[in-house]
Every structure is written in structure tokens, then in C-alpha cells.
C-alpha positions in Angstrom: -79.0 92.3 23.4 -78.1 88.8 24.2 -77.4 86.7 21.1 -78.6 83.2 21.1 -76.7 80.3 19.4 -78.6 77.4 18.2 -77.3 73.8 18.7 -77.2 73.3 14.9 -74.7 76.1 14.5 -72.5 74.7 17.3 -72.3 71.4 15.5 -71.8 72.7 12.0 -68.8 74.9 12.8 -66.4 72.1 13.7 -67.5 70.1 10.7 -66.7 73.0 8.4 -63.3 73.4 9.9 -62.6 69.7 9.5 -63.6 69.9 5.8 -61.2 72.8 5.3 -58.4 71.0 6.9 -59.0 67.9 4.7 -59.3 69.9 1.6 -55.9 71.6 2.0 -53.7 68.5 1.4 -56.0 67.5 -1.4 -55.6 70.8 -3.1 -51.8 70.5 -2.6 -51.8 67.0 -4.1 -53.8 68.2 -7.1 -51.5 71.1 -7.4 -48.4 68.8 -7.5 -50.1 66.5 -10.0 -51.0 69.5 -12.1 -47.5 71.0 -12.3 -45.8 70.7 -15.6 -42.3 71.3 -14.4 -40.1 71.2 -11.3 -37.6 73.6 -10.1 -34.2 73.0 -8.4 -32.8 75.9 -6.4 -29.3 76.1 -5.0 -29.1 78.6 -2.1 -26.3 79.6 0.2 -26.5 79.3 4.0 -27.8 82.9 4.3 -30.8 82.1 2.1 -29.5 83.9 -1.0 -30.5 82.1 -4.2 -27.4 81.1 -6.2 -28.7 78.9 -9.1 -32.1 77.7 -10.2 -33.0 74.9 -12.7 -36.4 74.1 -14.1 -37.1 70.6 -15.3 -40.2 69.4 -17.2 -42.2 66.8 -15.4 -41.3 63.9 -17.7 -37.6 64.7 -17.5 -37.7 64.9 -13.7 -39.6 61.6 -13.5 -37.1 60.0 -16.1 -34.2 61.3 -14.1 -35.6 59.9 -10.9 -36.2 56.5 -12.6 -32.7 56.7 -14.1 -31.2 57.4 -10.6 -33.1 54.5 -9.1 -32.0 52.1 -11.9 -28.4 53.3 -11.7 -28.4 52.8 -7.9 -29.8 49.3 -8.4 -27.4 48.4 -11.2 -24.5 49.8 -9.1 -25.6 47.7 -6.2 -25.7 44.6 -8.3 -22.3 45.4 -9.9 -20.9 46.1 -6.5 -22.1 42.7 -5.2 -20.7 40.9 -8.2 -17.4 42.8 -7.8 -17.1 41.7 -4.2 -17.9 38.1 -5.1 -15.5 38.2 -8.0 -12.8 39.6 -5.8 -13.3 36.7 -3.3 -13.3 34.2 -6.2 -10.0 35.8 -7.5 -8.4 35.3 -4.1 -9.5 31.7 -4.0 -8.3 31.2 -7.6 -4.9 32.5 -6.6 -4.7 30.1 -3.7 -5.7 27.2 -5.9 -3.2 28.3 -8.5 -0.4 28.2 -5.9 -1.5 24.8 -4.8 -1.7 23.5 -8.4 1.8 24.9 -9.0 3.1 23.1 -5.9 1.4 19.9 -6.9 2.8 20.1 -10.4 6.3 20.6 -9.0 5.8 17.7 -6.6 4.6 15.5 -9.5 7.5 16.4 -11.7 9.9 15.6 -8.8 8.1 12.3 -8.2 8.4 11.4 -11.9 12.0 12.3 -12.0 12.7 10.1 -8.9 10.7 7.2 -10.4 12.7 7.5 -13.6 16.0 7.4 -11.6 14.7 4.3 -9.7 13.8 2.7 -13.0 17.3 3.4 -14.3 18.8 1.9 -11.1 16.6 -1.2 -11.6 17.8 -1.4 -15.2 21.4 -1.4 -13.8 20.4 -4.3 -11.6 19.4 -6.1 -14.8 22.8 -5.7 -16.3 24.5 -6.8 -13.1 22.3 -9.9 -12.8 22.9 -10.7 -16.5 26.7 -10.7 -15.8 26.1 -12.9 -12.7 23.9 -15.3 -14.8 26.3 -15.4 -17.7 28.8 -17.9 -16.3 26.1 -20.4 -15.6 24.9 -20.5 -19.2 21.7 -19.2 -20.9 19.7 -22.4 -20.3 19.3 -21.8 -16.5 18.8 -18.0 -16.7 15.3 -17.0 -15.6 12.7 -17.1 -18.4 15.2 -18.6 -20.9 15.2 -15.3 -22.9 17.9 -14.3 -25.3 19.1 -10.8 -26.3 17.4 -10.6 -29.7 14.9 -7.7 -29.5 13.6 -5.2 -32.1 13.4 -1.5 -32.4 10.5 0.8 -31.6 7.9 1.9 -34.2 8.6 4.8 -36.5 5.8 6.8 -34.8 7.0 6.2 -31.3 7.2 9.3 -29.1 10.5 10.9 -28.3 12.5 9.5 -25.5 12.8 12.9 -24.0 9.0 13.4 -24.0 7.4 13.6 -20.6 5.8 10.4 -19.4 2.6 10.3 -17.3 2.9 9.5 -13.7 0.8 6.4 -14.1 3.0 5.1 -16.9 6.2 5.7 -14.9 4.7 3.8 -12.0 3.6 1.0 -14.3 7.0 0.7 -15.8 8.7 0.8 -12.4 6.3 -1.9 -11.1 7.0 -4.1 -14.1 10.8 -3.7 -13.7 10.6 -4.4 -9.9 8.5 -7.5 -10.5 10.9 -8.8 -13.2 13.9 -8.1 -11.0 12.2 -9.8 -8.1 11.6 -12.9 -10.2 15.2 -12.9 -11.3 16.5 -12.4 -7.7 14.4 -15.3 -6.5 15.8 -17.5 -9.3 19.3 -16.3 -8.5 18.6 -17.2 -4.8 17.6 -20.7 -5.7 20.7 -21.0 -7.9 23.0 -19.7 -5.2 21.4 -22.1 -2.7 22.2 -25.0 -5.1 25.6 -23.5 -5.8 26.2 -23.1 -2.1 25.6 -26.8 -1.5 27.9 -27.6 -4.4 30.6 -25.4 -3.1 30.2 -26.8 0.4 30.8 -30.3 -1.1 34.1 -29.2 -2.8 37.3 -30.1 -1.0 38.4 -26.6 -0.6 40.1 -26.9 2.8 43.7 -28.1 3.5 43.5 -31.4 5.3 46.7 -30.5 7.3 48.8 -27.3 7.5 52.4 -27.6 6.4 54.9 -27.1 3.6 54.5 -29.0 0.4 57.4 -31.4 0.0 56.4 -32.6 -3.5 54.0 -30.9 -5.9 51.4 -32.4 -8.3 52.8 -33.5 -11.7 56.1 -34.8 -13.1 59.0 -35.3 -10.7 62.1 -37.4 -10.1 61.3 -40.6 -8.2 62.9 -40.7 -4.7 63.5 -44.4 -5.2 64.9 -44.8 -8.7 65.8 -41.2 -9.7 63.9 -41.6 -12.9 61.0 -39.3 -13.9 57.5 -40.2 -12.8 54.1 -38.7 -12.4 53.0 -37.7 -8.9 49.2 -37.6 -8.6 48.9 -35.5 -5.5 50.6 -33.3 -2.9 53.0 -34.5 -0.3 52.3 -32.2 2.7 54.8 -32.0 5.5 53.4 -33.1 8.9 54.7 -34.7 12.1 53.5 -38.2 12.9 50.1 -38.1 14.7 48.9 -34.8 13.2 45.1 -34.8 12.9 43.9 -35.0 9.3 40.6 -33.0 8.7 37.9 -33.7 6.1 37.9 -30.8 3.6 34.2 -31.0 3.0 31.1 -33.1 3.7 31.6 -36.7 2.3 31.0 -40.4 2.7 33.9 -42.7 3.7 34.4 -45.4 1.0 37.8 -46.7 2.0 39.4 -46.8 5.5 42.3 -49.3 5.7 45.7 -50.4 4.4 46.7 -50.1 0.7 49.9 -51.4 -1.0 51.2 -48.1 -2.2 49.9 -45.6 0.3 49.8 -47.7 3.4 46.9 -46.9 5.8 44.6 -44.8 3.5 41.2 -43.1 3.7 39.2 -42.3 0.6 36.2 -39.9 0.8 33.4 -39.6 -1.8 32.1 -36.0 -2.1 29.6 -36.7 -4.8 29.5 -35.4 -8.3 32.3 -37.9 -9.2 34.7 -36.2 -6.9 36.9 -38.2 -4.4 39.8 -37.3 -2.1 42.6 -39.7 -1.0 44.7 -39.5 2.2 47.7 -41.8 2.3 50.5 -42.9 4.6 48.4 -42.5 7.8 49.3 -43.9 11.1 45.7 -44.4 12.2 42.2 -44.0 11.0 39.3 -42.4 12.9 36.4 -43.5 10.6 35.1 -46.6 8.9 33.5 -47.2 5.4 29.9 -45.9 5.2 30.4 -43.1 7.7 29.4 -39.6 6.8 31.8 -36.8 7.8 31.4 -33.1 7.9 33.8 -30.4 6.9 36.5 -30.2 9.6 36.0 -33.7 11.1 39.1 -35.7 12.0 39.4 -38.7 9.8 42.8 -40.0 10.8 46.4 -39.2 11.9 49.4 -38.7 9.7 52.2 -41.2 9.7 54.8 -43.0 7.5 53.1 -46.2 6.4 53.3 -47.6 2.9 55.9 -46.5 0.4 57.1 -43.4 2.2 60.5 -41.8 3.0 59.3 -40.0 6.1 56.2 -38.7 8.0 53.9 -36.7 5.7 50.4 -36.7 4.2 49.8 -37.7 0.6 46.7 -35.7 -0.5 45.1 -36.5 -3.8 41.9 -35.5 -5.6 40.2 -37.7 -8.2 37.7 -36.1 -10.6 35.8 -38.9 -12.5 38.6 -41.3 -11.5 41.5 -39.1 -12.8 43.9 -37.3 -10.6 43.8 -33.5 -10.8 45.9 -30.8 -9.1 44.5 -30.3 -5.6 45.6 -26.6 -5.6 42.8 -25.9 -8.0 40.3 -26.6 -5.2 42.3 -25.3 -2.2 41.6 -21.8 -1.0 40.9 -22.2 2.7 
């Protein structure tokens, strides 16, 4: 007999198979959710069971959660450790740089202290330079009366901050600069005063008669000689020993043809027994200018130059002034 299949049966069979296939995973899922424990089997490569462990469901879930938490914590700690390691390397680099900078600062402080001591030495040197001129013209007019430090002052050997060292050095340099400028002004005035001193020999030659007491070449009796008689041939140029103004240029009873120069500060020089003058009263002469020629005029026993220095009108020894 020939069997007949209806269209309804043909449609229902695939639908039933689909339901079966969908129901299988659902049953497996329900089975997993329904299990109260899990098993861990350790087998060898040939499939033979070696060990087996059974875990309750809560313990397995707790272990899984613990593993996940441990992995997370380990990851966080690992990241922190890597970051901390990098920071440690940077800290070591900064530590080396700080040590180098500290050494540089200490060396700088030591050098500044040495410079300050050197400047203090300049102060003592300048004090010795100023001392002969008297305290009234020293810069600031300060005396040497100073007091001690307070009882609570820090130790001298204690370290001083870099800013304090620089401030002290700056103050010392400013003070020395002021003192040096004052000394420069004083030396400028002193230079002018020295330039006006009759420090140069008017002629070069042996001294026939010194300043002071001597036997008169005319009477043989003792007399006072107020200058130097310098040997010189007739016609030898006589040079001005310093800048001056001519006050006398002509004949005198005692010294014959004479020139008298005024150097200022109550200081005058006299040139006697000349044969000729090269200047006139009122002329200004400079150091080294020719003012006349030597001769044998006046009361003289032979050609020479009588050279005399008058300080406030009194004759003084010319050798005190002569060094050139």
C-alpha cells in the first residue's frame, strides 16, 4: 500500500526537531544551575585520572571571586610598583643633583668668605695708608672704638647663608670702593703737592759747601751757610726743580745775579751767582725749564750755583727735598 503524508505532518516534524535542539542547552543550563558542587579532575596525557577534587558551589564561586580580586589587586600593585620604581630613579637623579648643588654652594660660600677676608685685608692696608695723613681726612671720619657682639650671637664657625655672605661681601666692597675713591682724591691732591715740591737738582755736580755751619772763605770765622754750593762750569743751564712763579730775576748784593721762584705753600727756591737769567718776574715755569746760566757773580770765589730753599721765609736743608 502506498502511504500518504499530509502537509501538516511535514510541517510539524521540523518544528519538533527545533524545539528539541533548543531544549537541550536549556536543560544543560538548568543542570549547571542545579548542581551543588563542582569537581576538579587532574588526568595524565593518556586519559588516566590522577586526582579529583570536589568543591561546593559557594566555595567555587568564592574561589573564583577571590582569584579575580587577587588578579585585580596584583595588577594595581604591579602598576604602582612600576610607577614607584620610576619615581625612585628620578629621586636618585634629583638626589645627585642636590648633592652637587650643595657642594657648589659650599664651595661658593667658602670662596666668598675668602674674598671677604681679602677685602678686610685691604681695609687694614688702607688704614695704614691713611694713618700718616691724620684721622680728620680719613673717609667717614670714623675712629677705632667699637663694641663686642651680643652674648647670644651665633658662633663664628657656624655656617652662614649664601645670601648673608653675599650681603656682607657687597657691603665690604662698597665700603672699600668709597675708601679707594677718597684715597684717589687725596692722592690727586698729594700728587699736585708733590709736583710743586723742589725735588729735582737744578744742576748736576759735586757739592762744594753743605748747608749749615762752616768756616767763612773770606774771614776764616764760623758762619751759617743757608744753602748748597754746587760745582758747575760757567754757562751751565739751571733747571727749575718744580712748577713755580718767578718773583725775582736780577742782581742782588750778596748772590749777584739771582732768580727766586715761588712754588706755593710758603715754599721758595733761590739760585745765586748766575751769569745770565732766562726768565722775568711774573713768568710761570714748569719742572725742567731753564731759568738761567751758572756763573761767578756776587760774593763768590769761583763758578758755581748757590741753591737755597726757604720754607715760610726760613732756610732749610735742600737735601730734605732732593731725590731726583
